[in-house]
C-alpha positions in Angstrom: 156.7 76.4 163.2 153.6 77.6 161.4 150.2 76.7 162.8 147.9 76.0 159.8 144.8 75.6 161.9 145.4 79.0 163.5 143.4 81.8 161.9 144.3 84.9 163.8 144.5 88.7 163.5 146.1 91.0 166.1 143.8 92.6 168.6 144.8 96.1 167.5 145.9 97.5 164.1 149.6 97.4 163.2 150.0 101.2 163.4 147.9 104.1 164.6 147.1 105.7 161.2 143.5 106.5 160.3 143.7 104.4 157.1 144.9 101.3 159.0 142.1 101.7 161.5 139.5 102.2 158.7 140.5 98.9 157.0 141.3 96.9 160.1 137.8 96.1 161.3 136.3 95.1 157.9 139.4 92.8 157.4 138.9 91.4 160.9 135.2 90.7 160.0 136.3 88.9 156.8 138.8 86.7 158.8 136.2 85.9 161.4 133.8 84.8 158.7 136.4 82.5 157.2 137.1 81.1 160.7 133.3 80.5 161.2 132.9 78.7 157.9 136.1 76.7 158.6 134.7 75.4 161.9 131.3 74.7 160.4 132.8 72.7 157.5 135.0 70.8 160.0 132.0 69.9 162.1 130.0 68.7 159.0 132.9 66.6 157.7 133.6 65.1 161.1 129.9 64.3 161.7 129.5 62.8 158.2 132.6 60.8 158.6 131.5 59.4 162.0 128.1 58.5 160.6 129.7 56.8 157.6 132.1 54.9 159.8 129.3 53.7 161.9 127.4 52.6 158.9 130.1 51.1 156.6 133.1 50.7 158.8 136.6 52.2 158.7 136.2 53.2 155.1 133.8 55.8 156.2 136.6 57.7 157.9 138.0 58.7 154.5 136.4 62.2 154.5 138.6 63.1 157.4 141.5 63.2 155.0 140.1 66.4 153.5 140.5 68.3 156.8 144.2 69.2 156.5 143.6 70.5 153.0 140.7 72.6 154.2 142.8 74.0 157.1 145.7 74.8 154.8 143.6 76.6 152.2 141.8 78.7 154.8 145.1 79.5 156.4 146.6 80.7 153.1 143.4 82.7 152.4 143.6 84.5 155.7 147.3 85.1 155.3 146.7 86.7 151.9 144.0 89.0 153.4 146.4 90.0 156.3 149.3 90.7 153.9 147.0 92.8 151.8 146.0 94.9 154.8 149.6 95.4 155.9 151.0 96.2 152.5 148.2 98.5 151.2 146.8 100.2 154.3 149.0 99.7 157.4 152.4 100.2 155.8 154.5 102.6 157.9 156.5 104.0 155.1 
């Protein structure tokens, strides 16, 4: 089972090569930034939806429908970044 809301990177690089270490920390910084933006957007959408629901009723909960799409796109973006790190810089071949 894949967790689309999980945006993670291993604590240590895949292998011990200098190139892998050199690219691991900037990649980790990129992923942390995506994770931070993800949680900020989730908070804003949830807050706006709750405010709208209070003001106009249950129809105000409609913005919550965008959260799964947001989670999926951020998950795919981070997976692409991790695959790039592994294939180009941490490949053991």
